[in-house]
C-alpha positions as CSV (number, residue, x, y, z in Angstrom):
1,M,86.6,19.7,69.8
2,A,87.7,16.9,67.6
3,S,91.0,18.7,67.0
4,G,91.8,18.7,70.7
5,P,93.7,16.2,72.7
6,E,92.6,12.6,72.2
7,G,89.4,11.7,73.9
8,F,88.0,15.2,74.5
9,E,85.3,14.9,71.8
10,A,83.8,12.1,73.9
11,V,84.2,14.2,77.1
12,F,82.4,17.3,75.9
13,R,80.2,15.9,73.1
14,P,79.5,12.4,74.2
15,R,76.9,10.3,72.2
16,S,76.0,8.4,75.3
17,V,76.1,9.0,79.0
18,A,75.6,6.5,81.9
19,V,74.8,7.7,85.4
20,I,75.9,5.0,87.8
21,G,74.2,5.7,91.1
22,A,71.1,7.3,89.5
23,S,68.9,7.6,92.6
24,R,65.1,8.0,92.8
25,E,65.7,10.3,95.9
26,P,65.4,14.0,95.0
27,G,68.3,16.0,96.3
28,S,70.8,13.2,96.1
29,V,73.8,13.6,93.8
30,G,72.8,10.8,91.5
31,H,69.3,12.1,91.1
32,E,70.2,15.7,90.6
33,T,72.9,14.9,88.0
34,L,70.5,12.7,86.0
35,R,67.8,15.4,86.2
36,N,70.3,18.0,84.9
37,I,71.3,15.8,82.0
38,I,67.7,15.3,81.0
39,G,66.8,18.9,81.6
40,S,69.7,20.2,79.5
41,G,68.3,18.7,76.4
42,F,71.1,16.2,75.9
43,P,70.5,14.6,72.4
44,G,72.4,11.4,73.1
45,M,71.5,8.2,74.9
46,V,71.1,8.3,78.7
47,Y,71.5,5.2,80.8
48,P,70.6,5.3,84.5
49,V,72.2,2.5,86.5
50,N,70.7,1.5,89.9
51,P,70.4,-2.1,91.1
52,R,67.2,-1.3,93.1
53,A,65.1,0.6,90.5
54,D,63.3,-0.2,87.3
55,A,63.1,3.5,86.2
56,V,64.4,6.8,87.3
57,L,62.9,10.1,86.1
58,G,61.0,8.3,83.4
59,L,64.0,6.5,82.0
60,R,64.6,2.7,82.0
61,C,67.1,1.8,84.7
62,Y,69.8,-0.8,84.4
63,R,70.8,-3.1,87.3
64,S,74.5,-2.8,86.6
65,V,77.1,-1.5,84.2
66,R,77.4,-5.0,82.7
67,D,73.7,-4.8,81.7
68,L,74.1,-1.8,79.5
69,P,73.5,-2.4,75.8
70,G,77.0,-1.3,74.7
71,P,80.1,0.9,75.3
72,V,79.5,4.4,76.7
73,D,81.4,7.6,75.9
74,L,81.0,9.2,79.4
75,G,80.3,7.4,82.6
76,V,79.2,9.5,85.6
77,V,79.8,7.8,88.9
78,A,77.8,8.9,91.9
79,V,78.2,6.0,94.3
80,P,79.9,5.7,97.7
81,A,83.7,5.7,97.5
82,G,84.0,2.2,98.7
83,I,82.4,0.7,95.6
84,V,83.8,3.1,93.0
85,L,86.7,0.7,92.1
86,E,84.2,-2.1,91.5
87,V,82.1,0.2,89.2
88,A,85.2,1.4,87.4
89,E,86.3,-2.2,86.7
90,E,82.9,-3.0,85.2
91,A,83.0,0.2,83.1
92,G,86.5,-0.6,81.8
93,E,85.4,-4.1,80.9
94,K,82.3,-2.6,79.1
95,G,84.5,-0.3,77.0
96,F,83.7,3.1,78.6
97,R,85.8,5.8,77.0
98,N,85.7,8.3,79.9
99,L,84.8,8.1,83.6
100,M,83.8,11.1,85.7
101,V,83.7,10.3,89.4
102,L,81.6,12.7,91.5
103,S,82.1,10.7,94.7
104,A,84.3,12.0,97.5
105,G,86.5,10.0,99.8
106,F,89.7,9.8,97.8
107,K,93.0,11.8,98.0
108,E,91.4,14.7,99.8
109,A,90.5,12.3,102.7
110,G,94.1,11.0,103.1
111,G,95.2,7.5,104.1
112,E,92.9,4.9,102.6
113,G,91.4,7.5,100.2
114,L,94.8,8.2,98.8
115,R,95.4,4.5,98.2
116,R,92.0,4.2,96.6
117,E,92.6,7.0,94.2
118,K,95.9,5.5,93.0
119,L,94.2,2.2,92.4
120,L,91.4,4.0,90.5
121,V,93.9,5.8,88.2
122,D,95.8,2.5,87.6
123,L,92.5,0.7,86.8
124,C,91.4,3.5,84.3
125,R,94.8,3.4,82.6
126,R,94.7,-0.3,82.3
127,H,91.4,-0.1,80.5
128,G,92.3,3.0,78.4
129,M,89.7,5.2,80.1
130,R,90.3,8.8,80.9
131,L,89.3,10.0,84.4
132,I,87.7,13.3,85.5
133,G,87.8,13.8,89.3
134,P,87.2,12.1,91.6
135,N,85.5,14.4,94.1
136,C,84.2,16.8,91.5
137,L,80.9,18.5,90.7
138,G,80.7,17.4,87.1
139,L,80.9,19.3,83.8
140,I,78.6,21.4,81.6
141,S,79.0,21.6,77.8
142,A,76.6,24.3,76.7
143,Y,76.7,23.7,72.9
144,T,76.2,19.9,73.1
145,P,74.0,20.6,75.2
146,L,74.9,18.6,78.3
147,N,74.8,19.4,82.0
148,A,76.4,16.4,83.7
149,S,76.7,18.0,87.1
150,F,74.7,18.3,90.3
151,A,74.9,22.1,90.2
152,P,71.6,23.6,91.3
153,V,71.4,26.0,88.2
154,S,72.3,25.7,84.6
155,P,74.2,28.7,83.1
156,R,73.4,30.7,80.0
157,K,75.1,29.8,76.8
158,G,78.1,31.9,76.0
159,N,81.8,31.9,75.0
160,I,83.6,31.8,78.4
161,A,85.0,28.4,79.5
162,F,85.4,28.0,83.3
163,I,87.5,25.3,84.9
164,S,87.8,25.1,88.7
165,Q,89.5,22.9,91.3
166,S,86.7,23.9,93.7
167,G,83.2,22.6,93.1
168,A,81.7,25.0,95.7
169,L,83.1,27.9,93.7
170,V,81.5,26.6,90.6
171,T,78.0,26.4,92.1
172,S,78.4,30.0,93.5
173,V,79.6,31.4,90.2
174,L,76.9,29.7,88.2
175,D,74.2,31.2,90.5
176,W,75.8,34.6,90.3
177,S,76.2,34.5,86.6
178,I,72.5,34.3,85.9
179,G,71.9,37.8,87.3
180,E,75.0,39.2,85.6
181,E,74.0,37.8,82.2
182,I,77.3,36.0,81.8
183,G,77.3,32.9,79.6
184,F,79.5,29.9,79.4
185,S,80.7,27.5,76.7
186,Y,82.0,24.9,79.2
187,V,82.1,24.6,83.0
188,V,84.4,21.9,84.4
189,S,84.9,20.9,88.0
190,L,88.3,19.3,88.1
191,G,88.1,17.7,91.6
192,N,91.3,15.9,92.6
193,C,92.8,16.0,89.0
194,A,93.9,12.4,89.4
195,D,94.2,11.9,85.6
196,L,92.8,14.7,83.4
197,N,93.9,18.0,85.0
198,E,93.9,21.7,84.4
199,T,96.6,21.5,81.8
200,D,94.6,19.0,79.7
201,F,91.5,21.1,79.8
202,I,93.4,24.4,79.0
203,E,94.9,22.7,76.0
204,A,91.6,21.3,74.8
205,L,89.6,24.5,75.4
206,S,92.2,26.6,73.6
207,L,91.3,24.7,70.4
208,D,87.5,25.0,70.9
209,P,85.7,27.3,68.4
210,N,82.9,28.1,70.9
211,T,85.3,29.4,73.5
212,R,86.7,32.9,73.3
213,V,88.3,33.1,76.8
214,I,89.3,30.6,79.5
215,A,88.8,31.5,83.1
216,A,90.3,29.2,85.7
217,Y,90.5,28.8,89.5
218,I,93.5,26.6,90.5
219,E,95.0,25.6,93.8
220,G,98.0,23.9,92.3
221,V,99.5,22.5,89.1
222,G,100.4,18.9,88.8
223,E,102.8,18.9,85.9
224,G,104.8,22.1,86.0
225,G,106.9,21.7,82.9
226,R,104.0,20.6,80.7
227,F,101.8,23.3,82.1
228,I,104.3,25.9,81.0
229,R,104.6,24.5,77.5
230,V,100.9,24.1,77.0
231,A,99.9,27.4,78.5
232,E,102.5,29.3,76.3
233,E,100.8,27.9,73.2
234,A,97.3,28.1,74.4
235,S,97.5,31.8,75.6
236,R,98.5,32.8,72.0
237,R,95.2,31.3,70.8
238,K,93.0,32.9,73.4
239,P,93.2,34.7,76.7
240,I,93.6,32.6,79.9
241,L,92.6,34.2,83.1
242,V,93.7,32.6,86.4
243,I,93.0,33.1,90.0
244,K,95.5,31.1,92.1
245,S,94.7,30.4,95.7
246,G,96.7,28.4,98.3
247,I,99.7,30.7,98.0
248,S,101.5,30.6,101.3
249,E,105.0,31.9,102.2
250,A,105.2,29.6,105.3
251,G,107.3,27.0,103.5
252,A,109.8,29.7,102.4
253,R,111.1,30.1,105.9
254,A,112.5,26.6,105.8
255,I,114.8,27.5,102.9
256,S,118.1,28.6,104.1
257,S,119.3,31.2,101.6
258,H,117.9,34.7,101.1
259,T,116.7,33.8,97.7
260,G,114.7,30.9,98.9
261,S,113.2,32.9,101.7
262,L,111.9,35.4,99.2
263,A,110.7,32.9,96.6
264,G,107.7,31.0,97.9
265,S,104.9,29.7,95.7
266,R,103.6,33.2,95.0
267,A,106.8,34.2,93.2
268,A,106.9,30.9,91.3
269,Y,103.4,31.2,90.0
270,R,103.8,34.9,89.1
271,A,106.9,34.0,87.1
272,V,105.1,31.2,85.4
273,F,102.1,33.3,84.5
274,E,104.4,36.0,83.1
275,R,106.4,33.5,81.0
276,T,103.3,31.8,79.6
277,G,101.1,34.9,79.0
278,I,98.5,33.9,81.5
279,I,96.6,36.8,83.0
280,H,96.8,36.6,86.8
281,V,93.9,38.1,88.7
282,E,93.5,38.6,92.5
283,S,89.8,38.0,93.0
284,V,86.8,36.0,91.7
285,E,85.0,39.3,90.9
286,E,87.9,40.5,88.7
287,L,88.2,37.1,87.1
288,F,84.7,37.2,85.7
289,N,84.7,41.0,85.0
290,L,87.7,40.4,82.8
291,A,86.3,37.3,81.3
292,R,83.3,39.2,80.2
293,L,85.5,41.9,78.8
294,F,87.7,39.5,76.8
295,S,84.6,37.6,75.6
296,T,83.0,40.7,74.1
297,Q,85.9,43.0,73.0
298,P,88.5,42.8,70.3
299,I,92.2,42.7,71.3
300,P,93.9,46.1,70.7
301,R,97.2,46.4,68.9
302,G,98.6,49.0,71.2
303,R,98.2,51.0,74.4
304,N,96.9,54.3,73.0
305,L,93.6,55.1,74.7
306,A,91.1,57.8,73.7
307,I,88.6,59.1,76.3
308,V,85.3,60.7,75.5
309,T,83.6,62.3,78.5
310,N,80.8,64.7,79.5
311,A,82.6,65.9,82.6
312,G,86.2,67.2,83.1
313,G,86.8,65.6,86.5
314,P,86.2,62.0,85.5
315,G,88.3,62.6,82.4
316,I,91.2,63.6,84.6
317,I,90.7,60.6,86.8
318,A,90.8,58.4,83.8
319,T,94.0,60.2,82.6
320,D,95.7,59.6,85.9
321,A,94.6,55.9,85.8
322,C,96.3,55.6,82.4
323,S,99.7,56.4,84.0
324,Q,99.0,54.0,86.8
325,Y,98.1,51.0,84.6
326,G,100.5,51.5,81.8
327,L,98.2,53.0,79.0
328,N,99.1,56.0,76.9
329,L,96.7,58.9,76.3
330,A,96.4,58.8,72.5
331,W,97.7,61.8,70.5
332,L,94.9,62.7,68.1
333,S,95.8,63.4,64.5
334,P,95.3,67.0,63.1
335,E,92.6,65.6,60.9
336,T,90.7,64.2,63.9
337,I,91.0,67.4,65.9
338,S,89.8,69.4,62.8
339,L,86.7,67.1,62.5
340,L,86.0,67.4,66.2
341,R,86.2,71.2,66.1
342,S,83.7,71.2,63.2
343,R,81.2,68.9,65.0
344,L,81.4,69.8,68.6
345,P,80.5,73.1,70.4
346,R,83.2,75.8,70.7
347,E,83.4,75.2,74.4
348,A,84.2,71.5,74.1
349,S,87.7,70.1,74.4
350,W,89.0,68.7,71.1
351,V,92.1,67.1,72.5
352,N,92.3,63.9,74.5
353,P,90.4,63.5,76.8
354,I,87.6,64.8,74.6
355,D,85.0,66.7,76.8
356,V,81.7,66.8,75.0
357,L,80.3,68.9,77.9
358,G,77.7,68.3,80.5
359,D,74.7,69.0,78.2
360,A,75.9,66.5,75.6
361,T,73.1,64.9,73.6
362,P,73.3,61.3,72.4
363,E,74.0,62.7,68.9
364,R,76.9,64.7,70.1
365,Y,78.4,61.6,71.8
366,G,77.9,59.7,68.5
367,E,79.6,62.3,66.4
368,A,82.6,62.3,68.7
369,L,82.8,58.5,68.9
370,K,82.7,58.1,65.1
371,V,85.5,60.7,64.6
372,V,87.8,59.3,67.3
373,L,87.3,55.6,66.3
374,G,88.5,56.6,62.8
375,D,91.9,57.9,64.1
376,K,94.6,55.4,63.3
377,G,96.5,56.4,66.3
378,V,93.7,55.3,68.7
379,D,93.8,51.7,69.8
380,S,90.9,51.6,72.3
381,L,88.1,53.9,73.5
382,L,86.7,54.7,76.9
383,V,83.3,56.5,77.0
384,I,82.4,58.2,80.3
385,C,78.9,59.3,81.1
386,S,78.2,61.3,84.3
387,P,74.4,61.6,84.9
388,Q,73.7,65.3,85.0
389,A,70.3,67.2,84.9
390,V,70.1,67.1,81.1
391,T,71.9,63.8,80.5
392,R,69.9,61.0,78.8
393,P,71.9,57.9,79.7
394,K,69.6,55.4,78.1
395,E,69.7,57.2,74.7
396,I,73.5,57.7,75.0
397,A,73.9,54.0,75.6
398,E,71.8,53.2,72.5
399,E,73.9,55.6,70.5
400,I,77.1,53.9,71.6
401,V,75.7,50.6,70.5
402,K,74.6,52.1,67.2
403,V,78.1,53.6,66.5
404,R,79.8,50.4,67.5
405,G,77.6,48.5,65.0
406,M,78.4,51.0,62.2
407,A,82.1,51.2,62.8
408,V,84.3,49.8,60.1
409,D,87.8,50.1,58.6
410,D,90.0,52.1,61.0
411,A,87.6,51.3,63.9
412,E,87.9,47.6,63.5
413,G,89.7,45.8,66.3
414,K,89.3,48.7,68.8
415,P,87.6,47.8,72.1
416,I,85.0,50.1,73.5
417,V,84.3,50.2,77.2
418,C,82.2,52.6,79.2
419,A,82.1,54.1,82.6
420,F,78.5,55.1,83.3
421,M,78.9,56.6,86.7
422,G,76.2,56.4,89.3
423,G,73.5,53.9,90.3
424,G,69.8,54.0,89.6
425,A,70.1,56.9,87.1
426,V,72.3,54.8,84.7
427,S,71.1,51.2,85.5
428,E,68.9,51.0,82.4
429,A,71.7,52.3,80.2
430,V,74.2,49.8,81.7
431,G,71.8,47.0,81.0
432,I,71.6,48.1,77.3
433,L,75.3,48.2,77.0
434,S,75.8,44.8,78.7
435,R,73.2,43.1,76.5
436,N,75.0,44.4,73.5
437,G,78.5,43.2,74.6
438,I,79.8,46.6,75.8
439,P,81.1,46.4,79.4
440,S,80.4,49.4,81.7
441,Y,82.2,50.1,85.0
442,P,80.9,52.4,87.8
443,F,84.1,54.5,87.8
444,P,86.7,55.4,85.2
445,E,89.7,54.0,86.9
446,K,88.2,50.5,86.9
447,A,87.5,50.8,83.2
448,V,91.1,51.9,82.5
449,K,92.5,49.0,84.5
450,A,90.3,46.5,82.6
451,L,91.5,48.0,79.3
452,S,95.1,47.7,80.4
453,Y,94.7,43.9,80.6
454,L,93.4,43.9,77.1
455,S,96.4,45.9,75.9
456,K,99.0,43.9,77.7
457,Y,97.5,40.6,76.3
458,G,97.5,42.2,72.8
459,E,101.2,42.9,73.1
460,G,101.9,39.3,73.8
461,V,99.8,38.1,70.9
462,F,100.8,40.5,68.2
463,K,104.5,40.8,68.9
464,P,106.5,37.7,67.9
465,R,108.2,35.9,70.7
466,V,111.9,35.9,70.1
467,E,113.8,32.8,71.2
468,E,117.2,33.7,72.6
469,P,119.2,30.5,73.3
470,L,121.9,30.9,76.0
471,N,125.3,29.9,74.5
472,Y,127.9,31.5,76.7
473,R,131.3,29.9,76.7
474,V,131.6,28.3,80.1
475,D,133.7,25.7,81.9
476,R,131.3,22.9,82.9
477,E,134.1,20.5,83.9
478,T,135.2,22.7,86.8
479,V,131.6,22.8,88.0
480,K,131.3,19.1,87.8
481,T,134.5,18.6,89.8
482,V,133.4,20.9,92.6
483,L,129.9,19.3,92.8
484,E,131.4,15.8,92.7
485,R,133.7,16.7,95.7
486,A,130.7,18.0,97.7
487,R,128.8,14.8,96.8
488,M,131.7,12.5,97.9
489,E,131.9,14.4,101.2
490,N,128.0,14.4,101.6
491,R,127.9,18.2,101.8
492,V,124.9,20.2,100.6
493,N,126.2,23.7,101.5
494,L,129.3,24.6,99.4
495,L,132.1,26.7,100.8
496,M,132.3,30.2,99.5
497,V,135.6,29.4,97.6
498,E,133.7,26.5,95.9
499,A,130.8,28.8,95.0
500,F,133.3,31.2,93.6
501,Q,134.9,28.5,91.5
502,I,131.5,27.6,90.0
503,I,130.3,31.1,89.2
504,S,133.8,32.0,87.8
505,A,133.5,29.0,85.5
506,Y,130.4,30.7,84.1
507,G,132.1,34.0,83.5
508,L,131.3,36.0,86.7
509,K,134.2,38.0,88.2
510,T,135.3,37.2,91.8
511,P,138.0,38.7,93.9
512,P,141.0,36.6,94.8
513,S,140.0,34.2,97.7
514,V,141.9,31.5,99.5
515,L,140.9,29.0,102.1
516,A,143.3,29.2,105.2
517,Q,143.1,26.5,107.9
518,N,145.5,28.3,110.3
519,K,146.8,31.8,111.0
520,V,150.1,31.2,109.1
521,Q,148.2,30.3,106.0
522,A,145.9,33.3,106.5
523,V,148.8,35.7,106.7
524,E,150.6,34.1,103.8
525,A,147.5,34.4,101.6
526,A,146.9,38.0,102.7
527,E,150.4,39.1,101.9
528,E,150.4,37.3,98.6
529,M,147.2,39.0,97.3
530,G,148.0,42.3,99.0
531,Y,146.3,44.2,101.8
532,P,143.6,45.2,102.7
533,V,141.8,41.8,103.0
534,A,138.7,40.3,104.5
535,L,138.3,37.2,106.6
536,K,135.2,35.0,106.5
537,V,134.5,31.9,108.4
538,A,134.4,28.7,106.3
539,S,131.8,26.2,107.5
540,P,129.2,24.2,105.6
541,Q,126.8,24.7,108.5
542,I,127.1,28.5,108.8
543,I,125.4,30.1,105.9
544,H,124.9,33.8,107.0
545,K,128.4,34.7,108.2
546,T,127.8,38.4,108.9
547,D,125.0,37.7,111.3
548,I,127.2,35.8,113.8
549,G,130.4,37.9,113.6
550,G,132.0,35.6,111.1
551,V,133.2,38.3,108.8
552,K,136.0,40.9,109.4
553,L,136.7,43.6,106.8
554,N,139.5,46.0,105.8
555,L,142.4,44.1,107.6
556,R,145.5,46.0,106.7
557,D,148.5,44.1,108.2
558,R,149.7,40.8,109.7
559,L,148.5,41.5,113.3
560,E,145.0,42.5,112.2
561,V,144.8,39.2,110.2
562,E,145.9,37.1,113.1
563,D,143.6,38.8,115.6
564,A,140.7,38.6,113.1
565,F,141.4,34.9,112.5
566,D,141.0,34.1,116.3
567,E,137.9,36.3,116.6
568,V,136.1,34.9,113.6
569,L,136.6,31.3,114.8
570,R,135.7,32.2,118.4
571,N,132.4,33.8,117.2
572,A,131.6,30.9,115.0
573,S,132.2,28.3,117.7
574,S,130.1,30.3,120.2
575,Y,127.2,30.6,117.7
576,M,127.2,27.0,116.6
577,P,129.4,24.7,118.7
578,E,128.5,21.7,116.6
579,A,129.5,23.3,113.3
580,R,132.4,21.9,111.4
581,I,134.7,24.8,110.9
582,I,137.2,24.2,108.1
583,G,139.0,27.5,108.5
584,V,138.6,31.0,107.2
585,I,138.5,32.4,103.7
586,V,141.0,35.2,103.0
587,Q,139.6,37.6,100.4
588,K,141.1,40.6,98.7
589,M,139.1,43.8,99.4
590,V,137.9,45.4,96.2
591,E,136.6,48.7,95.3
592,P,132.9,49.1,96.5
593,G,130.1,49.2,93.9
594,R,126.4,49.4,94.1
595,E,125.1,46.3,95.9
596,V,122.6,44.0,94.3
597,I,121.7,40.3,94.8
598,V,121.4,37.7,92.1
599,G,120.1,34.3,93.0
600,V,118.5,31.0,92.1
601,H,115.7,29.1,93.7
602,R,114.8,25.7,92.2
603,D,111.0,25.3,92.4
604,P,110.0,21.6,92.6
605,Q,107.3,22.0,89.9
606,F,108.6,24.7,87.6
607,G,112.4,24.5,87.8
608,P,114.9,27.3,88.4
609,L,113.7,30.8,89.3
610,I,116.2,33.6,88.8
611,M,116.0,36.4,91.3
612,F,117.3,39.9,91.2
613,G,117.0,42.8,93.7
614,L,118.8,45.3,96.0
615,G,121.5,43.4,97.8
616,G,123.7,43.7,100.9
617,I,122.6,43.1,104.5
618,Y,119.2,44.8,103.9
619,V,117.9,42.2,101.4
620,N,115.6,40.5,103.9
621,V,114.5,43.9,105.4
622,L,113.5,45.4,102.1
623,R,112.2,42.2,100.6
624,E,112.1,43.8,97.2
625,A,113.0,41.4,94.4
626,V,111.8,40.1,91.1
627,F,111.8,36.5,89.9
628,K,111.8,35.0,86.4
629,L,111.8,31.5,85.1
630,A,115.0,30.3,83.6
631,P,116.3,30.7,80.9
632,V,116.7,34.5,81.2
633,S,118.4,36.1,78.2
634,A,120.4,39.3,78.7
635,R,117.5,41.3,77.0
636,E,115.0,39.8,79.5
637,A,117.4,40.5,82.3
638,L,117.4,44.2,81.4
639,K,113.7,44.2,81.7
640,M,114.0,42.3,85.0
641,I,116.3,45.0,86.4
642,A,114.0,47.8,85.3
643,E,111.2,46.3,87.4
644,T,113.0,46.8,90.7
645,K,113.8,49.7,93.0
646,A,117.4,49.1,92.2
647,Y,117.0,50.4,88.7
648,P,116.9,54.2,89.4
649,I,119.9,53.7,91.7
650,L,121.8,51.9,89.0
651,R,121.0,54.5,86.4
652,G,122.7,57.1,88.6
653,V,121.2,59.6,91.0
654,R,122.2,63.2,92.0
655,G,124.9,63.3,89.4
656,E,126.4,59.9,90.0
657,A,127.7,58.0,87.0
658,P,125.4,55.2,85.7
659,S,126.3,51.7,86.6
660,D,127.2,48.9,84.1
661,I,123.6,47.6,83.7
662,E,124.5,45.7,80.6
663,S,127.2,43.8,82.4
664,L,124.8,43.0,85.2
665,A,122.2,41.8,82.8
666,E,124.7,39.4,81.2
667,A,125.7,38.1,84.7
668,I,122.0,37.4,85.5
669,S,121.7,35.5,82.2
670,R,124.8,33.5,82.8
671,V,123.5,32.5,86.3
672,S,120.3,31.3,84.6
673,Q,122.3,29.2,82.2
674,L,124.2,27.7,85.2
675,S,120.9,26.8,86.9
676,L,119.7,25.0,83.8
677,D,123.0,23.1,83.2
678,F,123.2,21.7,86.7
679,E,120.0,20.5,88.3
680,E,121.9,19.6,91.5
681,I,122.0,23.3,92.3
682,T,118.8,24.0,94.4
683,E,119.7,27.4,95.9
684,M,122.2,30.2,95.1
685,D,122.8,33.6,96.4
686,I,125.4,36.0,95.0
687,N,125.1,38.8,97.6
688,P,126.4,41.3,97.3
689,L,127.2,41.6,93.7
690,F,129.0,44.9,93.2
691,V,128.0,46.7,90.1
692,Y,130.6,49.3,88.9
693,E,130.3,52.3,86.6
694,R,129.4,51.7,83.0
695,G,132.1,49.8,81.2
696,K,133.7,48.5,84.4
697,G,131.6,45.3,84.9
698,C,130.6,43.8,88.2
699,A,132.1,41.4,90.7
700,A,130.7,38.9,93.3
701,L,131.8,39.6,96.9
702,D,130.0,36.6,98.4
703,A,128.2,33.5,97.1
704,K,126.3,30.7,98.7
705,I,125.3,27.5,96.8
706,T,123.1,24.7,98.1
707,V,123.0,21.4,96.2
708,K,121.0,18.2,96.2
709,H,122.7,15.0,95.5
710,G,121.0,12.1,93.7
711,G,118.8,10.2,96.1
712,S,119.1,12.8,98.8
């Protein structure tokens, strides 16, 4: 990994390792770590350090780090937290390149532990050492070989790299992997990620020739912007599978706007994974099932799947699963169908799914597979075997392996997965397939779902990413003026008229709106813009005006405006007596359109998230929205719209005219540019945004913007 980030060669392929705290006591962290290093066959120098021992596990023991014969590539620290700083200082003075601290009692313990961890990081930086941990299990580098961990088992050698922020998960996975015949290139327990973190290891492992797929368990990301940049590049080199835990919506309730309440960390991470090409999985089982798949199968260039089965029912189930998971049933060429007709019984099905019948021999399976793999319109292949009275699963598995080995030319780059259904009757066959790098699933739908991940990843790899810079003509000076006024008045919630000024400056249409501080001004404004009008309470403290009776619609004359003015202020004062009520906003009523919501939530790690969904008063009831990381181009916004339940409504139902989806997509893109141009904007709701018929655009009926001033 010399081509990786600086220092990783000495992390994964050190020439020398010191174990500080190498104990003579079996079962202790220091003892088991040293035993694993020796047992792994590490070819470099190993230096146990223990002030009270002359030898440990047959190796000469050094009294202190200062007594070591020279600098060390990797120091493994297994001493009580209280003396780690002293050990680290000695290691730095000795010229250690990397320090891996297994000891607990740092940030995870809070208080003094947090202070101790900061001092440790500062100390390592002062000496130019990189730090792994603290509070970690260690690391395993299968091709060095080196097992510098206190895990109770050593994994098989393979091409899956596993990084984890949970040491306990590492030990469980390693134990499980032995029976599953899963092999690893590297296993890294990240611990507290005080220095080297998940981003560093993803970057390094993406450049490693022994690693074909990266699997990761993460609880959080320390450097959001850097993580996105690194992951985007790394995922084009090899698949990155991530299970993300610690996703809680509790914090979202504290965010005042509808957008924030829908965002939460789950939405943020999903948006990040989509932007970067990371494959997000929901369970540890799925993480490693997919890791095994990606580690053994080529990446397909399309979504066209061929199915070969010995039973009609499972073939139909697989066909239905294709629709569910976004795969296409491949259309076989006339040449392929002709060949199948000549080689299969007359009763067989020659179209996809290809049914080779319940009495299919291994040879019949083989003939069908060879023909189908040669079809240029087939991107991947699923082989289903249902154990029937005359079925020979073992021989069929051997035939599949044989055909896979013979396949060349048009078959190259096409993954083959199997669904050998059943239990004991197919267990030997499944073992044969597994040992030869062909995954088998107990049911067809699981196999199809797995193949869908391969296809989706392939689309990201083989299709060039198009950069679409946002360069709309906008009025930034107006936005600066509005934000500066709010800053001078120490307001974080903008008035609706101010929000309208901002979004209008970025090209979104808004109806005429005027702030009125008394009834006379309200009537004058209404008569100038023309009836009917709406009145909305204007207060920085009252965000959701409709909920408290702070909105009156369709006011058609002077008397209605005057009565509504009094009622709106009375309702607002009753709801929040302490609120500062500036007046009311008089707004021209406009033609209704289809209601959607467009919003912004600024994630503290990853920056602005752009939200779109069905709008109006039901947004928090339906809770149906999609989030994307800014920037969002108009093309990306169209895809965003298509992912929601709003899309079929916008396209027109029951003879209704289609809405101006293109104009809506541009509005979403303009909002994303606004969110990037002004970091002060932390939350934004445009709800509702009326979308009119195609060619008539869209208009914002209400908008809320929350800002954060420097230092606040």
